[in-house]
py3Dmol code that shows the C-alpha trace and the ligand (Angstrom):
import py3Dmol

protein = """\
ATOM      1  CA  MET A   1      55.384 224.965 228.953  1.00  0.00           C
ATOM      2  CA  PRO A   2      56.741 228.509 229.290  1.00  0.00           C
ATOM      3  CA  ASP A   3      54.915 231.100 227.204  1.00  0.00           C
ATOM      4  CA  SER A   4      57.170 234.075 226.554  1.00  0.00           C
ATOM      5  CA  ILE A   5      60.097 233.758 224.179  1.00  0.00           C
ATOM      6  CA  ALA A   6      62.460 234.641 227.034  1.00  0.00           C
ATOM      7  CA  ASP A   7      61.065 231.861 229.222  1.00  0.00           C
ATOM      8  CA  THR A   8      61.206 229.376 226.377  1.00  0.00           C
ATOM      9  CA  TYR A   9      64.777 230.333 225.634  1.00  0.00           C
ATOM     10  CA  GLN A  10      65.759 229.749 229.256  1.00  0.00           C
ATOM     11  CA  TYR A  11      63.783 226.518 229.383  1.00  0.00           C
ATOM     12  CA  ILE A  12      65.614 225.098 226.376  1.00  0.00           C
ATOM     13  CA  ARG A  13      69.033 226.335 227.390  1.00  0.00           C
ATOM     14  CA  GLN A  14      68.724 224.760 230.794  1.00  0.00           C
ATOM     15  CA  ARG A  15      68.196 221.400 229.135  1.00  0.00           C
ATOM     16  CA  LEU A  16      71.115 221.539 226.724  1.00  0.00           C
ATOM     17  CA  GLY A  17      74.082 220.890 228.960  1.00  0.00           C
ATOM     18  CA  THR A  18      77.121 221.870 226.926  1.00  0.00           C
ATOM     19  CA  ALA A  19      75.430 221.440 223.535  1.00  0.00           C
ATOM     20  CA  GLU A  20      75.240 224.547 221.419  1.00  0.00           C
ATOM     21  CA  LEU A  21      71.851 225.950 220.472  1.00  0.00           C
ATOM     22  CA  VAL A  22      71.272 226.778 216.828  1.00  0.00           C
ATOM     23  CA  ALA A  23      68.069 228.791 216.391  1.00  0.00           C
ATOM     24  CA  VAL A  24      66.326 227.578 213.228  1.00  0.00           C
ATOM     25  CA  SER A  25      64.638 230.721 211.956  1.00  0.00           C
ATOM     26  CA  LYS A  26      63.246 229.514 208.628  1.00  0.00           C
ATOM     27  CA  ARG A  27      59.820 231.038 207.974  1.00  0.00           C
ATOM     28  CA  GLN A  28      59.990 232.963 211.233  1.00  0.00           C
ATOM     29  CA  PRO A  29      59.571 236.744 211.399  1.00  0.00           C
ATOM     30  CA  LEU A  30      62.457 239.141 211.939  1.00  0.00           C
ATOM     31  CA  GLU A  31      60.857 240.462 215.135  1.00  0.00           C
ATOM     32  CA  LYS A  32      61.153 237.114 216.880  1.00  0.00           C
ATOM     33  CA  MET A  33      64.718 236.731 215.678  1.00  0.00           C
ATOM     34  CA  GLN A  34      65.500 240.171 217.081  1.00  0.00           C
ATOM     35  CA  ALA A  35      63.937 239.190 220.395  1.00  0.00           C
ATOM     36  CA  LEU A  36      66.220 236.170 220.574  1.00  0.00           C
ATOM     37  CA  TYR A  37      69.214 238.251 219.617  1.00  0.00           C
ATOM     38  CA  ALA A  38      68.401 240.629 222.453  1.00  0.00           C
ATOM     39  CA  LEU A  39      68.395 237.626 224.793  1.00  0.00           C
ATOM     40  CA  GLY A  40      71.906 236.750 223.649  1.00  0.00           C
ATOM     41  CA  GLN A  41      71.379 234.226 220.855  1.00  0.00           C
ATOM     42  CA  ARG A  42      74.118 234.505 218.227  1.00  0.00           C
ATOM     43  CA  VAL A  43      73.712 231.401 216.055  1.00  0.00           C
ATOM     44  CA  PHE A  44      70.874 231.165 213.532  1.00  0.00           C
ATOM     45  CA  ALA A  45      70.105 228.681 210.774  1.00  0.00           C
ATOM     46  CA  GLU A  46      68.141 228.943 207.546  1.00  0.00           C
ATOM     47  CA  ASN A  47      66.918 226.333 205.040  1.00  0.00           C
ATOM     48  CA  TYR A  48      66.071 228.421 202.021  1.00  0.00           C
ATOM     49  CA  VAL A  49      68.880 230.397 200.413  1.00  0.00           C
ATOM     50  CA  GLN A  50      66.998 233.491 199.313  1.00  0.00           C
ATOM     51  CA  GLU A  51      65.054 233.826 202.538  1.00  0.00           C
ATOM     52  CA  GLY A  52      68.269 233.417 204.497  1.00  0.00           C
ATOM     53  CA  VAL A  53      70.159 235.969 202.444  1.00  0.00           C
ATOM     54  CA  ASP A  54      67.330 238.489 202.754  1.00  0.00           C
ATOM     55  CA  LYS A  55      67.366 238.112 206.524  1.00  0.00           C
ATOM     56  CA  ILE A  56      71.135 238.216 206.804  1.00  0.00           C
ATOM     57  CA  ASN A  57      71.113 241.503 204.898  1.00  0.00           C
ATOM     58  CA  ALA A  58      68.108 242.970 206.672  1.00  0.00           C
ATOM     59  CA  LEU A  59      69.444 242.232 210.143  1.00  0.00           C
ATOM     60  CA  SER A  60      73.113 242.817 209.296  1.00  0.00           C
ATOM     61  CA  TRP A  61      74.248 241.620 212.691  1.00  0.00           C
ATOM     62  CA  PRO A  62      78.020 241.868 212.944  1.00  0.00           C
ATOM     63  CA  ASP A  63      78.423 239.096 215.480  1.00  0.00           C
ATOM     64  CA  VAL A  64      76.062 236.347 214.381  1.00  0.00           C
ATOM     65  CA  GLN A  65      77.027 232.989 212.937  1.00  0.00           C
ATOM     66  CA  TRP A  66      74.712 231.910 210.101  1.00  0.00           C
ATOM     67  CA  HIS A  67      74.267 228.228 209.324  1.00  0.00           C
ATOM     68  CA  PHE A  68      72.792 226.880 206.120  1.00  0.00           C
ATOM     69  CA  ILE A  69      70.887 223.641 206.779  1.00  0.00           C
ATOM     70  CA  GLY A  70      68.769 223.135 203.649  1.00  0.00           C
ATOM     71  CA  GLN A  71      69.225 221.267 200.403  1.00  0.00           C
ATOM     72  CA  ILE A  72      71.875 222.841 198.220  1.00  0.00           C
ATOM     73  CA  GLN A  73      71.363 223.488 194.518  1.00  0.00           C
ATOM     74  CA  SER A  74      74.531 224.051 192.552  1.00  0.00           C
ATOM     75  CA  ASN A  75      73.367 227.413 191.221  1.00  0.00           C
ATOM     76  CA  LYS A  76      73.105 228.660 194.803  1.00  0.00           C
ATOM     77  CA  THR A  77      76.580 227.715 195.979  1.00  0.00           C
ATOM     78  CA  LYS A  78      78.046 231.168 195.367  1.00  0.00           C
ATOM     79  CA  LEU A  79      75.360 232.892 197.454  1.00  0.00           C
ATOM     80  CA  ILE A  80      75.759 230.339 200.210  1.00  0.00           C
ATOM     81  CA  ALA A  81      79.539 230.642 200.250  1.00  0.00           C
ATOM     82  CA  THR A  82      79.287 234.419 200.305  1.00  0.00           C
ATOM     83  CA  GLN A  83      76.648 234.824 202.980  1.00  0.00           C
ATOM     84  CA  PHE A  84      76.880 231.909 205.380  1.00  0.00           C
ATOM     85  CA  ASP A  85      79.505 230.815 207.912  1.00  0.00           C
ATOM     86  CA  TRP A  86      78.495 227.164 208.188  1.00  0.00           C
ATOM     87  CA  VAL A  87      76.937 224.618 205.874  1.00  0.00           C
ATOM     88  CA  GLN A  88      75.536 221.626 207.730  1.00  0.00           C
ATOM     89  CA  SER A  89      73.850 219.911 204.813  1.00  0.00           C
ATOM     90  CA  LEU A  90      76.753 218.899 202.610  1.00  0.00           C
ATOM     91  CA  ASP A  91      76.123 215.591 200.837  1.00  0.00           C
ATOM     92  CA  ARG A  92      77.621 215.866 197.347  1.00  0.00           C
ATOM     93  CA  LEU A  93      81.228 216.272 196.270  1.00  0.00           C
ATOM     94  CA  LYS A  94      80.239 218.418 193.310  1.00  0.00           C
ATOM     95  CA  ILE A  95      78.677 220.903 195.720  1.00  0.00           C
ATOM     96  CA  ALA A  96      81.718 220.764 197.989  1.00  0.00           C
ATOM     97  CA  GLU A  97      83.922 221.529 195.019  1.00  0.00           C
ATOM     98  CA  ARG A  98      81.864 224.548 194.033  1.00  0.00           C
ATOM     99  CA  LEU A  99      81.642 225.896 197.577  1.00  0.00           C
ATOM    100  CA  ASN A 100      85.384 225.480 197.908  1.00  0.00           C
ATOM    101  CA  GLU A 101      86.043 227.407 194.674  1.00  0.00           C
ATOM    102  CA  HIS A 102      83.838 230.286 195.770  1.00  0.00           C
ATOM    103  CA  CYS A 103      85.457 230.358 199.186  1.00  0.00           C
ATOM    104  CA  GLN A 104      88.862 230.461 197.566  1.00  0.00           C
ATOM    105  CA  GLN A 105      87.829 233.539 195.594  1.00  0.00           C
ATOM    106  CA  LEU A 106      86.411 235.099 198.741  1.00  0.00           C
ATOM    107  CA  THR A 107      89.468 234.078 200.766  1.00  0.00           C
ATOM    108  CA  LYS A 108      87.272 232.598 203.442  1.00  0.00           C
ATOM    109  CA  THR A 109      86.842 229.220 205.068  1.00  0.00           C
ATOM    110  CA  LEU A 110      83.440 227.654 205.430  1.00  0.00           C
ATOM    111  CA  GLN A 111      82.712 225.369 208.383  1.00  0.00           C
ATOM    112  CA  VAL A 112      80.944 222.260 207.137  1.00  0.00           C
ATOM    113  CA  CYS A 113      79.094 219.214 208.387  1.00  0.00           C
ATOM    114  CA  VAL A 114      78.249 216.199 206.283  1.00  0.00           C
ATOM    115  CA  ALA A 115      74.540 215.389 206.254  1.00  0.00           C
ATOM    116  CA  VAL A 116      74.118 211.699 207.016  1.00  0.00           C
ATOM    117  CA  ASN A 117      70.996 209.789 205.990  1.00  0.00           C
ATOM    118  CA  ILE A 118      70.973 207.835 209.220  1.00  0.00           C
ATOM    119  CA  ASP A 119      67.676 206.048 208.589  1.00  0.00           C
ATOM    120  CA  ASP A 120      68.577 205.051 205.045  1.00  0.00           C
ATOM    121  CA  GLU A 121      65.511 206.821 203.667  1.00  0.00           C
ATOM    122  CA  PRO A 122      65.518 206.613 199.863  1.00  0.00           C
ATOM    123  CA  GLN A 123      63.664 209.896 199.278  1.00  0.00           C
ATOM    124  CA  LYS A 124      65.984 211.883 201.521  1.00  0.00           C
ATOM    125  CA  GLY A 125      69.326 213.527 200.881  1.00  0.00           C
ATOM    126  CA  GLY A 126      72.404 212.783 202.928  1.00  0.00           C
ATOM    127  CA  VAL A 127      75.295 210.377 202.669  1.00  0.00           C
ATOM    128  CA  LEU A 128      74.523 206.823 203.736  1.00  0.00           C
ATOM    129  CA  PRO A 129      76.241 205.796 206.987  1.00  0.00           C
ATOM    130  CA  ASP A 130      78.425 203.215 205.222  1.00  0.00           C
ATOM    131  CA  ALA A 131      79.678 205.806 202.757  1.00  0.00           C
ATOM    132  CA  VAL A 132      80.482 208.639 205.159  1.00  0.00           C
ATOM    133  CA  TYR A 133      84.109 207.752 205.791  1.00  0.00           C
ATOM    134  CA  GLU A 134      84.964 207.698 202.074  1.00  0.00           C
ATOM    135  CA  PHE A 135      83.068 210.946 201.554  1.00  0.00           C
ATOM    136  CA  VAL A 136      84.909 212.637 204.402  1.00  0.00           C
ATOM    137  CA  LYS A 137      88.255 211.512 203.009  1.00  0.00           C
ATOM    138  CA  GLN A 138      87.390 213.125 199.679  1.00  0.00           C
ATOM    139  CA  LEU A 139      86.690 216.429 201.409  1.00  0.00           C
ATOM    140  CA  ARG A 140      90.295 216.744 202.535  1.00  0.00           C
ATOM    141  CA  ARG A 141      91.327 218.163 199.196  1.00  0.00           C
ATOM    142  CA  PHE A 142      89.124 221.210 199.656  1.00  0.00           C
ATOM    143  CA  GLY A 143      91.334 223.639 201.540  1.00  0.00           C
ATOM    144  CA  HIS A 144      88.620 226.237 202.102  1.00  0.00           C
ATOM    145  CA  LEU A 145      86.162 223.859 203.704  1.00  0.00           C
ATOM    146  CA  GLN A 146      86.803 223.000 207.293  1.00  0.00           C
ATOM    147  CA  LEU A 147      85.086 219.748 208.122  1.00  0.00           C
ATOM    148  CA  ARG A 148      83.555 220.002 211.586  1.00  0.00           C
ATOM    149  CA  GLY A 149      81.257 217.029 211.880  1.00  0.00           C
ATOM    150  CA  ILE A 150      78.062 215.293 210.871  1.00  0.00           C
ATOM    151  CA  MET A 151      74.431 216.341 210.906  1.00  0.00           C
ATOM    152  CA  VAL A 152      71.394 214.081 211.004  1.00  0.00           C
ATOM    153  CA  LEU A 153      67.692 214.568 210.498  1.00  0.00           C
ATOM    154  CA  PRO A 154      66.194 211.199 211.461  1.00  0.00           C
ATOM    155  CA  LYS A 155      62.603 210.374 210.661  1.00  0.00           C
ATOM    156  CA  ALA A 156      60.169 211.438 213.351  1.00  0.00           C
ATOM    157  CA  ARG A 157      59.927 209.135 216.335  1.00  0.00           C
ATOM    158  CA  HIS A 158      57.492 209.916 219.062  1.00  0.00           C
ATOM    159  CA  ASP A 159      58.852 208.082 222.045  1.00  0.00           C
ATOM    160  CA  TYR A 160      62.045 208.900 223.877  1.00  0.00           C
ATOM    161  CA  GLU A 161      63.510 205.407 223.680  1.00  0.00           C
ATOM    162  CA  SER A 162      63.407 205.130 219.915  1.00  0.00           C
ATOM    163  CA  GLN A 163      64.689 208.702 219.580  1.00  0.00           C
ATOM    164  CA  LYS A 164      67.569 207.843 221.874  1.00  0.00           C
ATOM    165  CA  GLN A 165      68.288 204.702 219.884  1.00  0.00           C
ATOM    166  CA  VAL A 166      68.842 206.480 216.578  1.00  0.00           C
ATOM    167  CA  PHE A 167      70.928 209.170 218.262  1.00  0.00           C
ATOM    168  CA  ASP A 168      73.046 206.523 219.986  1.00  0.00           C
ATOM    169  CA  LYS A 169      73.625 204.972 216.588  1.00  0.00           C
ATOM    170  CA  THR A 170      74.672 208.359 215.214  1.00  0.00           C
ATOM    171  CA  LYS A 171      77.002 208.984 218.147  1.00  0.00           C
ATOM    172  CA  GLN A 172      78.593 205.608 217.494  1.00  0.00           C
ATOM    173  CA  LEU A 173      79.192 206.531 213.858  1.00  0.00           C
ATOM    174  CA  PHE A 174      80.689 209.848 214.970  1.00  0.00           C
ATOM    175  CA  ASP A 175      83.037 208.080 217.391  1.00  0.00           C
ATOM    176  CA  GLU A 176      84.069 205.553 214.734  1.00  0.00           C
ATOM    177  CA  LEU A 177      84.900 208.320 212.289  1.00  0.00           C
ATOM    178  CA  ASN A 178      87.075 209.955 214.905  1.00  0.00           C
ATOM    179  CA  GLN A 179      88.776 206.648 215.675  1.00  0.00           C
ATOM    180  CA  GLN A 180      89.555 206.498 211.962  1.00  0.00           C
ATOM    181  CA  GLY A 181      91.258 209.875 212.234  1.00  0.00           C
ATOM    182  CA  CYS A 182      88.551 212.249 211.009  1.00  0.00           C
ATOM    183  CA  ASP A 183      89.003 214.814 213.792  1.00  0.00           C
ATOM    184  CA  LEU A 184      85.353 215.898 214.097  1.00  0.00           C
ATOM    185  CA  ASP A 185      84.142 218.115 216.927  1.00  0.00           C
ATOM    186  CA  THR A 186      80.506 218.646 215.915  1.00  0.00           C
ATOM    187  CA  LEU A 187      77.662 216.185 216.221  1.00  0.00           C
ATOM    188  CA  SER A 188      74.620 218.122 215.059  1.00  0.00           C
ATOM    189  CA  MET A 189      71.472 216.296 216.111  1.00  0.00           C
ATOM    190  CA  GLY A 190      68.248 217.078 217.918  1.00  0.00           C
ATOM    191  CA  MET A 191      65.333 219.337 217.000  1.00  0.00           C
ATOM    192  CA  SER A 192      62.222 220.598 218.810  1.00  0.00           C
ATOM    193  CA  GLY A 193      60.643 217.187 219.301  1.00  0.00           C
ATOM    194  CA  ASP A 194      63.676 215.123 220.193  1.00  0.00           C
ATOM    195  CA  PHE A 195      66.467 217.340 221.478  1.00  0.00           C
ATOM    196  CA  GLU A 196      66.486 215.884 224.977  1.00  0.00           C
ATOM    197  CA  ALA A 197      67.190 212.387 223.650  1.00  0.00           C
ATOM    198  CA  ALA A 198      69.849 213.868 221.337  1.00  0.00           C
ATOM    199  CA  VAL A 199      71.569 215.644 224.213  1.00  0.00           C
ATOM    200  CA  ALA A 200      71.478 212.465 226.308  1.00  0.00           C
ATOM    201  CA  ALA A 201      73.164 210.630 223.424  1.00  0.00           C
ATOM    202  CA  GLY A 202      75.972 213.166 223.167  1.00  0.00           C
ATOM    203  CA  SER A 203      74.811 215.808 220.711  1.00  0.00           C
ATOM    204  CA  THR A 204      77.093 218.855 220.635  1.00  0.00           C
ATOM    205  CA  MET A 205      74.711 221.020 218.609  1.00  0.00           C
ATOM    206  CA  VAL A 206      70.925 221.073 218.516  1.00  0.00           C
ATOM    207  CA  ARG A 207      68.857 222.834 215.858  1.00  0.00           C
ATOM    208  CA  ILE A 208      65.602 224.128 217.273  1.00  0.00           C
ATOM    209  CA  GLY A 209      62.888 225.972 215.389  1.00  0.00           C
ATOM    210  CA  THR A 210      59.253 225.701 216.411  1.00  0.00           C
ATOM    211  CA  LEU A 211      59.805 225.061 220.108  1.00  0.00           C
ATOM    212  CA  LEU A 212      61.761 228.303 220.300  1.00  0.00           C
ATOM    213  CA  PHE A 213      59.811 230.538 217.920  1.00  0.00           C
ATOM    214  CA  GLY A 214      56.339 229.009 217.742  1.00  0.00           C
ATOM    215  CA  SER A 215      54.895 227.508 214.570  1.00  0.00           C
ATOM    216  CA  ARG A 216      56.204 228.660 211.212  1.00  0.00           C
ATOM    217  CA  GLU A 217      54.429 231.095 208.886  1.00  0.00           C
TER     218      GLU A 217
END
"""
ligand_1 = """\
15
PLP
C 63.341 222.862 210.202
C 64.599 222.169 210.606
C 64.968 222.076 211.960
C 64.125 222.593 213.095
O 62.944 221.885 213.211
P 61.927 222.127 214.439
O 61.169 220.875 214.499
O 61.098 223.302 214.049
O 62.735 222.378 215.648
C 66.186 221.486 212.252
N 66.982 220.987 211.289
C 66.653 221.052 209.984
C 67.593 220.499 208.974
C 65.445 221.626 209.608
O 65.117 221.659 208.321
"""
view = py3Dmol.view(width=600, height=400)
view.addModel(protein, "pdb")
view.setStyle({"model": 0}, {"cartoon": {"style": "trace"}})
view.addModel(ligand_1, "xyz")
view.setStyle({"model": 1}, {"stick": {}})
view.zoomTo()
view.show()
């Protein structure tokens, strides 16, 4: 494995094909984020609202796209709508409605992905695969949310074949939604431990934290 952040960055990018790299900077120091920025990275993602907002303000990069990928509490929707460009973890209509209202006031459009609970895990958030189409249809009434795609966070699998299997299943769902007229361009799947299988299955966006930055604080 490469050891400097520059080498790691190159290593990952070479393995992504056309998929976009989202740098997951939760619980990572500003210095490492700045190093990645200097290398050309312009898309970062955060899981915790306050931490994300603090970093967005501290770095105040004019040309960076910030993605929110964590669970969304309704009392945080205004901050999220104000500070972030993308929300990948949308799984409740109530939250969509609130984000949309804030965006309307801000006269901005938020790019959104629906979080799909692809492994049907009861303790996890996300819309169940069977319910995604109905959910997506409901989102059409929110004029300030632009639906871009789906995001999955499958349970950890340690061999390539089973990783590939769940990503193939997700790609199939994505294709079906598009055949039903959903017009999605973003399939957000793949993290540090499984991004190569995700890319092989057709991921358009990978979210990588620890492999890029090292372990979290
Ligand atoms: C933390 C996180 C990641 C990145 O995980 P790594 O294993 O550190 O690459 C990606 N997506 C979501 C939703 C996360 O919470």
